[in-house]
All heavy atoms as TSV, in Angstrom:
chain	resi	resn	atom	element	x	y	z
A	1	MET	N	N	-34.578	-71.971	22.340
A	1	MET	CA	C	-35.890	-72.297	21.951
A	1	MET	C	C	-35.788	-73.547	20.960
A	1	MET	O	O	-34.754	-73.717	20.158
A	1	MET	CB	C	-36.348	-71.182	21.037
A	1	MET	CG	C	-37.868	-71.172	20.935
A	1	MET	SD	S	-38.692	-69.840	19.880
A	1	MET	CE	C	-38.268	-68.321	20.644
A	2	SER	N	N	-36.708	-74.517	21.194
A	2	SER	CA	C	-36.730	-75.717	20.423
A	2	SER	C	C	-37.002	-75.457	18.916
A	2	SER	O	O	-37.560	-74.387	18.670
A	2	SER	CB	C	-37.595	-76.801	21.028
A	2	SER	OG	O	-38.983	-76.285	20.793
A	3	PRO	N	N	-36.643	-76.355	18.038
A	3	PRO	CA	C	-37.065	-76.160	16.578
A	3	PRO	C	C	-38.478	-75.977	16.314
A	3	PRO	O	O	-38.837	-75.305	15.567
A	3	PRO	CB	C	-36.462	-77.364	15.871
A	3	PRO	CG	C	-35.283	-77.804	16.937
A	3	PRO	CD	C	-35.812	-77.592	18.259
A	4	LEU	N	N	-39.399	-76.845	17.091
A	4	LEU	CA	C	-40.769	-76.606	16.904
A	4	LEU	C	C	-41.313	-75.333	17.494
A	4	LEU	O	O	-42.180	-74.737	16.931
A	4	LEU	CB	C	-41.400	-77.845	17.675
A	4	LEU	CG	C	-42.936	-78.100	17.372
A	4	LEU	CD1	C	-43.231	-78.253	15.958
A	4	LEU	CD2	C	-43.424	-79.176	18.318
A	5	ALA	N	N	-40.657	-74.759	18.515
A	5	ALA	CA	C	-41.080	-73.570	19.092
A	5	ALA	C	C	-40.638	-72.379	18.043
A	5	ALA	O	O	-41.402	-71.482	17.934
A	5	ALA	CB	C	-40.391	-73.222	20.423
A	6	HIS	N	N	-39.592	-72.553	17.409
A	6	HIS	CA	C	-39.160	-71.617	16.280
A	6	HIS	C	C	-40.170	-71.670	15.129
A	6	HIS	O	O	-40.658	-70.492	14.719
A	6	HIS	CB	C	-37.840	-71.968	15.677
A	6	HIS	CG	C	-36.780	-71.413	16.507
A	6	HIS	ND1	N	-36.417	-70.113	16.526
A	6	HIS	CD2	C	-35.832	-72.052	17.200
A	6	HIS	CE1	C	-35.278	-69.891	17.164
A	6	HIS	NE2	N	-34.991	-71.047	17.684
A	7	ILE	N	N	-40.817	-72.753	14.825
A	7	ILE	CA	C	-41.803	-72.850	13.832
A	7	ILE	C	C	-43.058	-72.261	14.397
A	7	ILE	O	O	-43.785	-71.537	13.578
A	7	ILE	CB	C	-42.017	-74.306	13.414
A	7	ILE	CG1	C	-40.720	-74.793	12.579
A	7	ILE	CG2	C	-43.185	-74.461	12.515
A	7	ILE	CD1	C	-40.682	-76.212	12.462
A	8	ALA	N	N	-43.486	-72.433	15.628
A	8	ALA	CA	C	-44.688	-71.861	16.192
A	8	ALA	C	C	-44.550	-70.304	16.395
A	8	ALA	O	O	-45.557	-69.682	16.407
A	8	ALA	CB	C	-44.842	-72.532	17.607
A	9	ALA	N	N	-43.280	-69.872	16.475
A	9	ALA	CA	C	-43.138	-68.465	16.636
A	9	ALA	C	C	-43.140	-67.601	15.245
A	9	ALA	O	O	-43.419	-66.435	15.231
A	9	ALA	CB	C	-41.744	-68.114	17.291
A	10	LEU	N	N	-43.145	-68.370	14.152
A	10	LEU	CA	C	-43.190	-67.732	12.780
A	10	LEU	C	C	-44.391	-66.817	12.612
A	10	LEU	O	O	-44.344	-65.669	12.163
A	10	LEU	CB	C	-42.966	-68.666	11.697
A	10	LEU	CG	C	-41.532	-69.314	11.619
A	10	LEU	CD1	C	-41.568	-70.334	10.499
A	10	LEU	CD2	C	-40.502	-68.124	11.316
A	11	PRO	N	N	-45.630	-67.406	12.955
A	11	PRO	CA	C	-46.841	-66.517	12.762
A	11	PRO	C	C	-46.924	-65.338	13.632
A	11	PRO	O	O	-47.336	-64.287	13.230
A	11	PRO	CB	C	-48.058	-67.512	12.996
A	11	PRO	CG	C	-47.379	-68.850	13.009
A	11	PRO	CD	C	-45.929	-68.686	13.240
A	12	VAL	N	N	-46.397	-65.518	14.863
A	12	VAL	CA	C	-46.231	-64.284	15.765
A	12	VAL	C	C	-45.260	-63.259	15.188
A	12	VAL	O	O	-45.653	-61.983	15.180
A	12	VAL	CB	C	-45.716	-64.820	17.110
A	12	VAL	CG1	C	-45.652	-63.556	18.055
A	12	VAL	CG2	C	-46.733	-65.835	17.737
A	13	ARG	N	N	-44.187	-63.672	14.797
A	13	ARG	CA	C	-43.211	-62.722	14.123
A	13	ARG	C	C	-43.835	-62.018	12.904
A	13	ARG	O	O	-43.609	-60.844	12.691
A	13	ARG	CB	C	-41.907	-63.343	13.799
A	13	ARG	CG	C	-41.199	-63.690	15.080
A	13	ARG	CD	C	-39.656	-64.029	14.927
A	13	ARG	NE	N	-39.027	-64.277	16.011
A	13	ARG	CZ	C	-38.551	-65.343	16.573
A	13	ARG	NH1	N	-38.770	-66.541	15.937
A	13	ARG	NH2	N	-38.024	-65.432	17.791
A	14	ALA	N	N	-44.566	-62.808	12.151
A	14	ALA	CA	C	-45.217	-62.214	10.871
A	14	ALA	C	C	-46.246	-61.177	11.289
A	14	ALA	O	O	-46.284	-60.131	10.586
A	14	ALA	CB	C	-45.752	-63.422	10.048
A	15	TYR	N	N	-47.006	-61.632	12.271
A	15	TYR	CA	C	-48.063	-60.654	12.835
A	15	TYR	C	C	-47.369	-59.224	13.206
A	15	TYR	O	O	-47.711	-58.192	12.865
A	15	TYR	CB	C	-48.829	-61.127	14.032
A	15	TYR	CG	C	-49.547	-60.238	14.607
A	15	TYR	CD1	C	-50.781	-59.721	14.145
A	15	TYR	CD2	C	-49.171	-59.699	16.124
A	15	TYR	CE1	C	-51.481	-58.747	14.887
A	15	TYR	CE2	C	-49.810	-58.660	16.678
A	15	TYR	CZ	C	-50.994	-58.249	16.161
A	15	TYR	OH	O	-51.733	-57.140	16.691
A	16	ARG	N	N	-46.236	-59.395	13.962
A	16	ARG	CA	C	-45.541	-58.243	14.441
A	16	ARG	C	C	-45.020	-57.472	13.374
A	16	ARG	O	O	-45.000	-56.266	13.344
A	16	ARG	CB	C	-44.448	-58.577	15.470
A	16	ARG	CG	C	-44.977	-59.152	16.705
A	16	ARG	CD	C	-43.861	-59.476	17.629
A	16	ARG	NE	N	-43.711	-58.340	18.505
A	16	ARG	CZ	C	-42.911	-58.296	19.571
A	16	ARG	NH1	N	-42.099	-59.296	19.803
A	16	ARG	NH2	N	-42.797	-57.235	20.264
A	17	LEU	N	N	-44.607	-58.108	12.332
A	17	LEU	CA	C	-43.854	-57.374	11.049
A	17	LEU	C	C	-45.048	-56.710	10.299
A	17	LEU	O	O	-44.743	-55.586	9.771
A	17	LEU	CB	C	-42.968	-58.328	10.405
A	17	LEU	CG	C	-42.341	-57.767	9.226
A	17	LEU	CD1	C	-41.222	-56.742	9.686
A	17	LEU	CD2	C	-41.660	-58.813	8.412
A	18	ILE	N	N	-46.022	-57.479	9.982
A	18	ILE	CA	C	-46.943	-57.066	8.916
A	18	ILE	C	C	-48.233	-56.344	9.533
A	18	ILE	O	O	-48.572	-55.264	9.137
A	18	ILE	CB	C	-47.407	-58.250	8.115
A	18	ILE	CG1	C	-46.218	-58.808	7.364
A	18	ILE	CG2	C	-48.463	-57.841	7.036
A	18	ILE	CD1	C	-46.498	-60.224	6.795
A	19	PHE	N	N	-48.878	-56.884	10.480
A	19	PHE	CA	C	-50.132	-56.423	10.912
A	19	PHE	C	C	-50.170	-55.518	12.164
A	19	PHE	O	O	-50.927	-54.687	12.266
A	19	PHE	CB	C	-51.154	-57.633	11.228
A	19	PHE	CG	C	-51.508	-58.437	10.092
A	19	PHE	CD1	C	-51.012	-59.762	10.021
A	19	PHE	CD2	C	-52.158	-57.911	8.999
A	19	PHE	CE1	C	-51.327	-60.496	8.871
A	19	PHE	CE2	C	-52.487	-58.707	7.914
A	19	PHE	CZ	C	-52.093	-59.954	7.879
A	20	SER	N	N	-49.212	-55.665	12.976
A	20	SER	CA	C	-49.015	-54.921	14.180
A	20	SER	C	C	-49.030	-53.300	13.917
A	20	SER	O	O	-49.685	-52.598	14.560
A	20	SER	CB	C	-47.964	-55.334	15.067
A	20	SER	OG	O	-47.941	-54.554	16.264
A	21	PRO	N	N	-48.276	-52.905	12.927
A	21	PRO	CA	C	-48.221	-51.472	12.600
A	21	PRO	C	C	-49.639	-50.870	12.249
A	21	PRO	O	O	-49.982	-49.841	12.434
A	21	PRO	CB	C	-47.308	-51.335	11.535
A	21	PRO	CG	C	-46.352	-52.429	11.664
A	21	PRO	CD	C	-47.251	-53.508	12.219
A	22	TRP	N	N	-50.457	-51.776	11.510
A	22	TRP	CA	C	-51.784	-51.318	11.149
A	22	TRP	C	C	-52.763	-51.335	12.258
A	22	TRP	O	O	-53.789	-50.479	12.219
A	22	TRP	CB	C	-52.177	-52.144	9.981
A	22	TRP	CG	C	-51.438	-52.004	8.709
A	22	TRP	CD1	C	-50.215	-52.793	8.379
A	22	TRP	CD2	C	-51.579	-51.205	7.703
A	22	TRP	NE1	N	-49.757	-52.296	7.344
A	22	TRP	CE2	C	-50.562	-51.260	6.846
A	22	TRP	CE3	C	-52.576	-50.072	7.432
A	22	TRP	CZ2	C	-50.565	-50.502	5.647
A	22	TRP	CZ3	C	-52.452	-49.381	6.395
A	22	TRP	CH2	C	-51.312	-49.605	5.399
A	23	VAL	N	N	-52.703	-52.398	13.164
A	23	VAL	CA	C	-53.664	-52.553	14.256
A	23	VAL	C	C	-53.454	-51.528	15.286
A	23	VAL	O	O	-54.644	-50.995	15.839
A	23	VAL	CB	C	-53.501	-53.978	14.801
A	23	VAL	CG1	C	-54.450	-54.148	16.026
A	23	VAL	CG2	C	-53.872	-55.018	13.750
A	24	GLY	N	N	-52.328	-51.040	15.528
A	24	GLY	CA	C	-52.087	-50.151	16.594
A	24	GLY	C	C	-51.600	-50.720	17.837
A	24	GLY	O	O	-51.304	-51.912	17.903
A	25	HIS	N	N	-51.505	-49.889	18.914
A	25	HIS	CA	C	-50.896	-50.367	20.048
A	25	HIS	C	C	-51.869	-50.124	21.244
A	25	HIS	O	O	-51.638	-49.454	22.145
A	25	HIS	CB	C	-49.596	-49.602	20.457
A	25	HIS	CG	C	-48.582	-49.696	19.367
A	25	HIS	ND1	N	-47.923	-50.931	19.117
A	25	HIS	CD2	C	-48.187	-48.891	18.461
A	25	HIS	CE1	C	-47.059	-50.757	18.124
A	25	HIS	NE2	N	-47.247	-49.490	17.578
A	26	GLY	N	N	-53.033	-50.881	21.149
A	26	GLY	CA	C	-54.196	-50.737	22.138
A	26	GLY	C	C	-54.160	-52.025	23.078
A	26	GLY	O	O	-55.323	-52.288	23.390
A	27	CYS	N	N	-53.096	-52.640	23.346
A	27	CYS	CA	C	-53.189	-53.869	24.080
A	27	CYS	C	C	-53.652	-53.645	25.410
A	27	CYS	O	O	-53.092	-52.625	26.150
A	27	CYS	CB	C	-51.902	-54.656	24.038
A	27	CYS	SG	S	-51.938	-56.251	24.589
A	28	ARG	N	N	-54.544	-54.461	26.054
A	28	ARG	CA	C	-54.966	-54.300	27.419
A	28	ARG	C	C	-53.948	-54.797	28.397
A	28	ARG	O	O	-54.117	-54.437	29.600
A	28	ARG	CB	C	-56.333	-55.185	27.551
A	28	ARG	CG	C	-57.314	-54.808	26.662
A	28	ARG	CD	C	-58.412	-55.821	26.665
A	28	ARG	NE	N	-58.994	-55.867	27.941
A	28	ARG	CZ	C	-60.186	-55.246	28.343
A	28	ARG	NH1	N	-60.723	-54.386	27.425
A	28	ARG	NH2	N	-60.641	-55.367	29.527
A	29	PHE	N	N	-53.086	-55.625	28.056
A	29	PHE	CA	C	-52.112	-56.278	28.957
A	29	PHE	C	C	-50.681	-55.673	28.672
A	29	PHE	O	O	-50.414	-55.298	27.608
A	29	PHE	CB	C	-52.140	-57.796	28.900
A	29	PHE	CG	C	-53.340	-58.406	29.269
A	29	PHE	CD1	C	-54.356	-58.879	28.251
A	29	PHE	CD2	C	-53.688	-58.530	30.588
A	29	PHE	CE1	C	-55.531	-59.380	28.615
A	29	PHE	CE2	C	-54.901	-59.176	30.974
A	29	PHE	CZ	C	-55.662	-59.642	30.010
A	30	GLN	N	N	-49.869	-55.919	29.771
A	30	GLN	CA	C	-48.457	-55.610	29.602
A	30	GLN	C	C	-47.765	-56.952	29.895
A	30	GLN	O	O	-48.031	-57.421	30.955
A	30	GLN	CB	C	-47.920	-54.519	30.431
A	30	GLN	CG	C	-48.388	-53.290	29.969
A	30	GLN	CD	C	-47.655	-52.736	28.717
A	30	GLN	OE1	O	-46.632	-53.122	28.410
A	30	GLN	NE2	N	-48.469	-52.022	27.991
A	31	PRO	N	N	-46.899	-57.609	29.231
A	31	PRO	CA	C	-46.403	-57.165	27.854
A	31	PRO	C	C	-47.590	-57.494	26.866
A	31	PRO	O	O	-48.479	-58.201	27.136
A	31	PRO	CB	C	-45.245	-58.195	27.682
A	31	PRO	CG	C	-45.440	-59.314	28.505
A	31	PRO	CD	C	-46.223	-58.740	29.698
A	32	SER	N	N	-47.408	-57.052	25.687
A	32	SER	CA	C	-48.463	-57.249	24.595
A	32	SER	C	C	-48.609	-58.724	24.273
A	32	SER	O	O	-47.658	-59.546	24.654
A	32	SER	CB	C	-47.968	-56.527	23.315
A	32	SER	OG	O	-46.884	-57.103	22.738
A	33	CYS	N	N	-49.680	-59.085	23.654
A	33	CYS	CA	C	-49.882	-60.502	23.469
A	33	CYS	C	C	-48.845	-61.156	22.516
A	33	CYS	O	O	-48.448	-62.340	22.889
A	33	CYS	CB	C	-51.287	-60.635	22.725
A	33	CYS	SG	S	-52.581	-60.283	24.001
A	34	SER	N	N	-48.223	-60.404	21.545
A	34	SER	CA	C	-47.280	-60.982	20.755
A	34	SER	C	C	-45.941	-61.153	21.649
A	34	SER	O	O	-45.250	-62.262	21.397
A	34	SER	CB	C	-47.057	-60.157	19.523
A	34	SER	OG	O	-46.702	-58.790	19.866
A	35	ALA	N	N	-45.660	-60.173	22.287
A	35	ALA	CA	C	-44.423	-60.276	23.177
A	35	ALA	C	C	-44.613	-61.447	24.282
A	35	ALA	O	O	-43.687	-62.189	24.390
A	35	ALA	CB	C	-44.129	-59.139	23.830
A	36	TYR	N	N	-45.683	-61.676	24.693
A	36	TYR	CA	C	-46.087	-62.711	25.648
A	36	TYR	C	C	-45.902	-64.082	24.929
A	36	TYR	O	O	-45.338	-65.080	25.509
A	36	TYR	CB	C	-47.630	-62.519	26.269
A	36	TYR	CG	C	-48.017	-63.533	27.177
A	36	TYR	CD1	C	-47.871	-63.340	28.502
A	36	TYR	CD2	C	-48.606	-64.803	26.721
A	36	TYR	CE1	C	-48.354	-64.289	29.450
A	36	TYR	CE2	C	-49.002	-65.645	27.657
A	36	TYR	CZ	C	-48.852	-65.451	29.074
A	36	TYR	OH	O	-49.281	-66.381	29.869
A	37	ALA	N	N	-46.463	-64.050	23.673
A	37	ALA	CA	C	-46.395	-65.427	22.948
A	37	ALA	C	C	-44.981	-65.726	22.763
A	37	ALA	O	O	-44.537	-66.974	22.989
A	37	ALA	CB	C	-47.125	-65.246	21.599
A	38	LEU	N	N	-44.004	-64.802	22.210
A	38	LEU	CA	C	-42.659	-65.177	22.045
A	38	LEU	C	C	-41.990	-65.590	23.297
A	38	LEU	O	O	-41.165	-66.565	23.316
A	38	LEU	CB	C	-42.037	-63.975	21.349
A	38	LEU	CG	C	-42.450	-63.666	19.932
A	38	LEU	CD1	C	-41.816	-62.397	19.421
A	38	LEU	CD2	C	-42.200	-64.818	19.063
A	39	GLU	N	N	-42.330	-64.959	24.499
A	39	GLU	CA	C	-41.604	-65.328	25.713
A	39	GLU	C	C	-42.212	-66.700	26.164
A	39	GLU	O	O	-41.270	-67.454	26.804
A	39	GLU	CB	C	-41.881	-64.259	26.784
A	39	GLU	CG	C	-41.252	-64.442	28.036
A	39	GLU	CD	C	-41.463	-63.479	29.058
A	39	GLU	OE1	O	-41.999	-62.230	28.776
A	39	GLU	OE2	O	-41.046	-63.533	30.273
A	40	ALA	N	N	-43.442	-66.962	26.003
A	40	ALA	CA	C	-43.860	-68.242	26.413
A	40	ALA	C	C	-43.341	-69.397	25.560
A	40	ALA	O	O	-42.981	-70.402	26.194
A	40	ALA	CB	C	-45.377	-68.261	26.336
A	41	LEU	N	N	-43.284	-69.270	24.304
A	41	LEU	CA	C	-42.630	-70.219	23.389
A	41	LEU	C	C	-41.096	-70.347	23.818
A	41	LEU	O	O	-40.643	-71.468	23.693
A	41	LEU	CB	C	-42.829	-69.677	21.988
A	41	LEU	CG	C	-44.172	-69.816	21.506
A	41	LEU	CD1	C	-44.220	-69.153	20.129
A	41	LEU	CD2	C	-44.660	-71.201	21.380
A	42	GLU	N	N	-40.441	-69.358	24.190
A	42	GLU	CA	C	-39.078	-69.457	24.584
A	42	GLU	C	C	-38.900	-70.197	25.839
A	42	GLU	O	O	-38.068	-71.011	26.106
A	42	GLU	CB	C	-38.436	-68.035	24.600
A	42	GLU	CG	C	-36.943	-68.078	24.858
A	42	GLU	CD	C	-36.305	-66.827	24.908
A	42	GLU	OE1	O	-36.766	-65.864	24.016
A	42	GLU	OE2	O	-35.472	-66.471	25.735
A	43	LYS	N	N	-39.699	-69.833	26.892
A	43	LYS	CA	C	-39.589	-70.410	28.171
A	43	LYS	C	C	-40.085	-71.914	28.172
A	43	LYS	O	O	-39.583	-72.682	28.894
A	43	LYS	CB	C	-40.402	-69.666	29.138
A	43	LYS	CG	C	-39.699	-68.411	29.826
A	43	LYS	CD	C	-40.503	-67.980	30.940
A	43	LYS	CE	C	-39.813	-66.793	31.717
A	43	LYS	NZ	N	-40.734	-66.244	32.765
A	44	HIS	N	N	-41.265	-72.160	27.615
A	44	HIS	CA	C	-41.897	-73.334	27.910
A	44	HIS	C	C	-42.020	-74.296	26.620
A	44	HIS	O	O	-42.561	-75.410	26.688
A	44	HIS	CB	C	-43.373	-73.122	28.362
A	44	HIS	CG	C	-43.367	-72.291	29.586
A	44	HIS	ND1	N	-43.072	-72.985	30.838
A	44	HIS	CD2	C	-43.722	-71.101	30.008
A	44	HIS	CE1	C	-43.237	-72.205	31.835
A	44	HIS	NE2	N	-43.644	-70.966	31.288
A	45	GLY	N	N	-41.531	-73.957	25.452
A	45	GLY	CA	C	-41.469	-74.843	24.330
A	45	GLY	C	C	-42.795	-74.593	23.433
A	45	GLY	O	O	-43.675	-73.796	23.923
A	46	ALA	N	N	-42.895	-75.337	22.533
A	46	ALA	CA	C	-44.032	-75.137	21.619
A	46	ALA	C	C	-45.364	-75.624	22.059
A	46	ALA	O	O	-46.307	-74.796	21.806
A	46	ALA	CB	C	-43.716	-76.020	20.268
A	47	ILE	N	N	-45.492	-76.696	22.731
A	47	ILE	CA	C	-46.845	-77.174	23.247
A	47	ILE	C	C	-47.321	-76.249	24.228
A	47	ILE	O	O	-48.436	-75.726	24.192
A	47	ILE	CB	C	-46.807	-78.713	23.629
A	47	ILE	CG1	C	-46.240	-79.526	22.552
A	47	ILE	CG2	C	-48.083	-79.067	24.182
A	47	ILE	CD1	C	-47.091	-79.792	21.356
A	48	LYS	N	N	-46.682	-76.264	25.471
A	48	LYS	CA	C	-47.148	-75.408	26.605
A	48	LYS	C	C	-47.169	-73.907	26.270
A	48	LYS	O	O	-48.074	-73.236	26.674
A	48	LYS	CB	C	-46.413	-75.762	27.803
A	48	LYS	CG	C	-46.940	-75.000	29.029
A	48	LYS	CD	C	-46.235	-75.429	30.290
A	48	LYS	CE	C	-46.876	-74.793	31.563
A	48	LYS	NZ	N	-46.168	-75.051	32.723
A	49	GLY	N	N	-46.193	-73.486	25.491
A	49	GLY	CA	C	-46.125	-72.006	25.146
A	49	GLY	C	C	-47.270	-71.759	24.191
A	49	GLY	O	O	-47.870	-70.592	24.449
A	50	SER	N	N	-47.657	-72.568	23.365
A	50	SER	CA	C	-48.889	-72.247	22.531
A	50	SER	C	C	-50.229	-72.292	23.414
A	50	SER	O	O	-50.946	-71.484	23.100
A	50	SER	CB	C	-48.986	-73.340	21.366
A	50	SER	OG	O	-47.798	-73.225	20.469
A	51	TYR	N	N	-50.275	-73.223	24.299
A	51	TYR	CA	C	-51.384	-73.206	25.198
A	51	TYR	C	C	-51.391	-71.957	25.976
A	51	TYR	O	O	-52.549	-71.412	26.075
A	51	TYR	CB	C	-51.189	-74.482	26.148
A	51	TYR	CG	C	-52.203	-74.404	27.227
A	51	TYR	CD1	C	-53.570	-74.563	27.132
A	51	TYR	CD2	C	-51.847	-74.011	28.581
A	51	TYR	CE1	C	-54.477	-74.542	28.062
A	51	TYR	CE2	C	-52.730	-73.936	29.591
A	51	TYR	CZ	C	-54.042	-74.181	29.405
A	51	TYR	OH	O	-54.884	-74.074	30.463
A	52	LEU	N	N	-50.410	-71.532	26.611
A	52	LEU	CA	C	-50.410	-70.332	27.311
A	52	LEU	C	C	-50.738	-69.138	26.513
A	52	LEU	O	O	-51.472	-68.080	26.930
A	52	LEU	CB	C	-49.003	-70.006	27.964
A	52	LEU	CG	C	-48.739	-71.041	29.172
A	52	LEU	CD1	C	-47.241	-70.810	29.580
A	52	LEU	CD2	C	-49.538	-70.748	30.372
A	53	THR	N	N	-50.257	-69.074	25.109
A	53	THR	CA	C	-50.623	-67.901	24.288
A	53	THR	C	C	-52.074	-67.919	23.881
A	53	THR	O	O	-52.716	-66.848	23.925
A	53	THR	CB	C	-49.754	-67.991	22.941
A	53	THR	OG1	O	-48.468	-68.036	23.307
A	53	THR	CG2	C	-50.096	-67.023	22.010
A	54	LEU	N	N	-52.613	-69.174	23.696
A	54	LEU	CA	C	-53.986	-69.259	23.366
A	54	LEU	C	C	-54.902	-68.723	24.560
A	54	LEU	O	O	-55.932	-68.089	24.404
A	54	LEU	CB	C	-54.404	-70.587	22.958
A	54	LEU	CG	C	-55.804	-70.820	22.478
A	54	LEU	CD1	C	-56.151	-69.951	21.256
A	54	LEU	CD2	C	-56.083	-72.291	22.225
A	55	ARG	N	N	-54.499	-69.240	25.822
A	55	ARG	CA	C	-55.244	-68.779	26.900
A	55	ARG	C	C	-55.186	-67.359	27.063
A	55	ARG	O	O	-56.171	-66.692	27.443
A	55	ARG	CB	C	-54.597	-69.527	28.082
A	55	ARG	CG	C	-55.617	-69.441	29.272
A	55	ARG	CD	C	-54.878	-70.218	30.518
A	55	ARG	NE	N	-54.087	-69.359	31.215
A	55	ARG	CZ	C	-53.227	-69.538	32.209
A	55	ARG	NH1	N	-52.971	-70.796	32.510
A	55	ARG	NH2	N	-52.615	-68.612	32.744
A	56	ARG	N	N	-54.104	-66.667	26.950
A	56	ARG	CA	C	-53.935	-65.240	26.990
A	56	ARG	C	C	-54.787	-64.495	25.967
A	56	ARG	O	O	-55.441	-63.601	26.297
A	56	ARG	CB	C	-52.476	-64.872	26.821
A	56	ARG	CG	C	-52.198	-63.370	26.540
A	56	ARG	CD	C	-52.395	-62.514	27.811
A	56	ARG	NE	N	-52.095	-61.153	27.648
A	56	ARG	CZ	C	-50.755	-60.688	27.790
A	56	ARG	NH1	N	-49.744	-61.423	28.235
A	56	ARG	NH2	N	-50.614	-59.383	27.516
A	57	ILE	N	N	-54.899	-64.930	24.718
A	57	ILE	CA	C	-55.572	-64.375	23.691
A	57	ILE	C	C	-57.149	-64.456	23.972
A	57	ILE	O	O	-57.899	-63.615	23.733
A	57	ILE	CB	C	-55.268	-64.901	22.310
A	57	ILE	CG1	C	-53.828	-64.457	21.894
A	57	ILE	CG2	C	-56.267	-64.473	21.282
A	57	ILE	CD1	C	-53.315	-65.129	20.737
A	58	LEU	N	N	-57.499	-65.531	24.574
A	58	LEU	CA	C	-58.916	-65.782	24.877
A	58	LEU	C	C	-59.381	-64.856	26.140
A	58	LEU	O	O	-60.565	-64.513	26.137
A	58	LEU	CB	C	-59.159	-67.209	25.195
A	58	LEU	CG	C	-59.119	-68.204	24.046
A	58	LEU	CD1	C	-59.281	-69.673	24.460
A	58	LEU	CD2	C	-60.155	-67.739	22.980
A	59	ARG	N	N	-58.425	-64.406	26.836
A	59	ARG	CA	C	-58.733	-63.514	27.915
A	59	ARG	C	C	-58.847	-62.039	27.567
A	59	ARG	O	O	-59.264	-61.164	28.277
A	59	ARG	CB	C	-57.560	-63.602	29.070
A	59	ARG	CG	C	-57.876	-64.851	29.945
A	59	ARG	CD	C	-56.944	-64.654	31.109
A	59	ARG	NE	N	-55.641	-64.108	31.032
A	59	ARG	CZ	C	-54.425	-64.738	31.028
A	59	ARG	NH1	N	-54.412	-66.101	31.250
A	59	ARG	NH2	N	-53.378	-64.084	30.876
A	60	CYS	N	N	-58.458	-61.791	26.356
A	60	CYS	CA	C	-58.513	-60.504	25.805
A	60	CYS	C	C	-59.820	-60.060	25.070
A	60	CYS	O	O	-60.043	-60.349	23.794
A	60	CYS	CB	C	-57.317	-60.191	24.836
A	60	CYS	SG	S	-57.064	-58.561	24.307
A	61	HIS	N	N	-60.858	-59.746	25.888
A	61	HIS	CA	C	-62.141	-59.405	25.412
A	61	HIS	C	C	-62.662	-58.274	26.341
A	61	HIS	O	O	-62.063	-57.952	27.293
A	61	HIS	CB	C	-63.111	-60.620	25.386
A	61	HIS	CG	C	-63.128	-61.237	26.695
A	61	HIS	ND1	N	-63.884	-60.746	27.746
A	61	HIS	CD2	C	-62.516	-62.196	27.241
A	61	HIS	CE1	C	-63.845	-61.632	28.871
A	61	HIS	NE2	N	-62.952	-62.604	28.467
A	62	PRO	N	N	-63.705	-57.550	25.915
A	62	PRO	CA	C	-64.182	-56.305	26.585
A	62	PRO	C	C	-64.469	-56.581	28.050
A	62	PRO	O	O	-64.339	-55.710	28.889
A	62	PRO	CB	C	-65.424	-55.947	25.881
A	62	PRO	CG	C	-65.251	-56.546	24.479
A	62	PRO	CD	C	-64.439	-57.722	24.631
A	63	LEU	N	N	-64.912	-57.740	28.425
A	63	LEU	CA	C	-65.140	-58.088	29.869
A	63	LEU	C	C	-63.989	-58.680	30.611
A	63	LEU	O	O	-64.043	-58.908	31.811
A	63	LEU	CB	C	-66.512	-59.013	29.928
A	63	LEU	CG	C	-67.651	-58.478	29.270
A	63	LEU	CD1	C	-68.745	-59.573	29.315
A	63	LEU	CD2	C	-68.205	-57.291	29.899
A	64	GLY	N	N	-62.929	-58.915	29.852
A	64	GLY	CA	C	-61.718	-59.366	30.528
A	64	GLY	C	C	-60.959	-58.295	31.407
A	64	GLY	O	O	-61.329	-57.181	31.349
A	65	GLY	N	N	-59.910	-58.874	31.990
A	65	GLY	CA	C	-59.017	-57.925	32.864
A	65	GLY	C	C	-58.069	-57.124	31.977
A	65	GLY	O	O	-58.229	-57.145	30.742
A	66	SER	N	N	-57.152	-56.431	32.675
A	66	SER	CA	C	-56.147	-55.735	32.091
A	66	SER	C	C	-55.065	-55.721	33.039
A	66	SER	O	O	-55.191	-56.105	34.193
A	66	SER	CB	C	-56.649	-54.406	31.540
A	66	SER	OG	O	-57.072	-53.663	32.690
A	67	GLY	N	N	-53.927	-55.181	32.782
A	67	GLY	CA	C	-52.717	-54.936	33.607
A	67	GLY	C	C	-51.582	-55.831	33.186
A	67	GLY	O	O	-51.479	-56.253	32.157
A	68	ILE	N	N	-50.757	-56.030	34.184
A	68	ILE	CA	C	-49.496	-56.787	34.016
A	68	ILE	C	C	-49.829	-58.184	34.099
A	68	ILE	O	O	-50.425	-58.707	35.025
A	68	ILE	CB	C	-48.494	-56.354	35.068
A	68	ILE	CG1	C	-48.114	-55.014	34.831
A	68	ILE	CG2	C	-47.193	-57.245	34.921
A	68	ILE	CD1	C	-47.250	-54.390	35.927
A	69	ASP	N	N	-49.402	-59.000	33.055
A	69	ASP	CA	C	-49.633	-60.426	33.017
A	69	ASP	C	C	-48.419	-61.134	32.394
A	69	ASP	O	O	-48.321	-61.188	31.268
A	69	ASP	CB	C	-50.989	-60.780	32.144
A	69	ASP	CG	C	-51.286	-62.254	32.062
A	69	ASP	OD1	O	-50.908	-62.859	33.003
A	69	ASP	OD2	O	-51.831	-62.563	31.072
A	70	ASN	N	N	-47.481	-61.455	33.258
A	70	ASN	CA	C	-46.229	-62.059	32.879
A	70	ASN	C	C	-46.429	-63.566	32.687
A	70	ASN	O	O	-47.331	-64.145	33.155
A	70	ASN	CB	C	-45.266	-61.835	33.885
A	70	ASN	CG	C	-44.748	-60.346	34.037
A	70	ASN	OD1	O	-44.774	-59.645	33.046
A	70	ASN	ND2	N	-44.649	-59.908	35.317
A	71	VAL	N	N	-45.473	-64.154	31.861
A	71	VAL	CA	C	-45.503	-65.550	31.538
A	71	VAL	C	C	-45.127	-66.278	32.927
A	71	VAL	O	O	-44.228	-65.953	33.499
A	71	VAL	CB	C	-44.502	-65.946	30.598
A	71	VAL	CG1	C	-44.522	-67.297	30.348
A	71	VAL	CG2	C	-44.810	-65.165	29.219
A	72	PRO	N	N	-45.942	-67.359	33.320
A	72	PRO	CA	C	-45.605	-67.977	34.566
A	72	PRO	C	C	-44.365	-68.876	34.323
A	72	PRO	O	O	-43.997	-69.286	33.191
A	72	PRO	CB	C	-46.877	-69.001	34.795
A	72	PRO	CG	C	-47.473	-69.098	33.492
A	72	PRO	CD	C	-47.146	-67.776	32.636
A	73	ASP	N	N	-43.650	-69.089	35.431
A	73	ASP	CA	C	-42.381	-69.765	35.464
A	73	ASP	C	C	-42.670	-71.263	35.250
A	73	ASP	O	O	-43.612	-71.821	35.603
A	73	ASP	CB	C	-41.637	-69.600	36.734
A	73	ASP	CG	C	-40.981	-68.173	36.686
A	73	ASP	OD1	O	-40.725	-67.654	35.605
A	73	ASP	OD2	O	-40.773	-67.656	37.770
């Protein structure tokens, strides 16, 4: 992971450590959005990984889909 991707992953890791236990485990997708974000940042770097993460989060709404949604290669 690039240094910029490590910095971009800090808020995701903080969310998983602090807020995730309070929010619960009701994610519509597999893997969860935070796991997806970390994998996208690792595979694609900070810019494209952040874009993929934002796109995934925007799809998570009541009218959106659900199921398995892996990070594209």
